[in-house]
C-alpha positions, -999 to +999 in steps of 0.1 A: +001+002-001+017+032-014+012+064+008+008+099-007+020+118+022+049+141+017+076+148+046+072+186+041+041+209+038+039+246+042+042+245+080+061+212+085+093+200+073+104+164+081+082+163+111+094+194+126+075+228+124+094+254+100+094+281+129+117+256+151+142+253+119+143+291+112+149+299+147+177+275+151+189+292+120+185+326+133+204+318+163+232+303+142+232+333+122+232+358+149+261+340+169+282+341+134+273+377+127+283+388+163+316+368+160+324+388+127+314+419+143+338+414+173+367+401+150+363+435+130+363+456+163+396+439+175+411+443+142+401+480+143+414+486+180+446+466+169+452+492+143+442+525+162+467+512+187+496+508+162+485+543+147+488+558+183+519+536+192+541+564+179+568+541+165+556+540+130+574+558+101+558+577+072+556+549+049+540+528+078+517+553+086+499+552+049+493+514+055+479+519+091+457+544+077+446+520+048+444+493+075+421+514+098+396+524+069+393+489+059+386+480+096+359+507+099+344+495+067+342+460+081+328+470+113+300+488+093+297+462+067+293+433+097+269+456+120+241+453+090+239+416+090+240+414+126+209+440+129+189+419+105+199+387+123+190+400+156+156+415+137+150+376+127+156+361+160+132+388+177+107+383+148+104+346+153+102+349+190+073+374+190+058+360+156+059+391+142+058+385+103+069+421+096+102+415+111+107+382+093+095+399+060+123+425+067+148+397+070+137+378+039+139+412+021+176+418+032+185+381+024+171+381-011+191+416-017+224+402-003+215+368-024+211+388-058+241+409-052+261+381-041+253+360-075+257+392-094+293+395-080+301+361-092+287+364-127+307+398-130+339+382-116+332+352-142+329+377-171+356+401-162+385+372-157+375+340-175+396+312-166+399+279-149+408+292-113+382+320-115+356+294-121+370+273-093+369+301-068+336+314-080+318+282-078+322+281-039+305+312-035+279+301-059+273+270-040+269+287-009+243+311-025+224+279-033+224+268+003+214+305+017+186+306-011+172+275+005+176+288+039+156+317+026+129+294+015+127+282+051+122+319+060+097+323+035+079+294+048+080+309+084+067+342+072+037+325+052+030+306+087+029+336+105+007+353+079-017+327+082-021+329+119-022+367+117-058+379+109-059+398+073-081+424+087-087+442+120-123+437+120-122+428+158-103+461+166-126+481+147-160+464+159-172+491+183-201+469+195-174+453+222-172+485+242 
């Protein structure tokens, strides 16, 4: 006797609710983003301490200025994903679909920009080595797109549980 049941639906995947899988991803994502932000801050503090050390010569100062600029840019660049990772954690904990949607929009933007950057890299420098180095990020983009499908399924579950209209709030007979 053959069963037509699937292991995945819009609210359950492999027997577990999609919200739990998305919550596990959001915690791991927040930890990784926090570690990246802390690493960027340590790099910035290290470069600033070299700058104020006073033993640097003129040619070294150019390098230190460049490294401080890179460290500052890295701090800003790592703060944005950290913000959205925390937004996803809070959105799942509070079952707030707008927070989950904000992360989904951010994730799609990052995914599109990453794929475009890989395609530009392939177009600019065609060769065997470039193909090898761009296949790894493209593979990560495929994995991230699957994670975004999980986030989208979580958004759909939250949307189904939230009433579309606010008729109960607007009903004045209850007062």
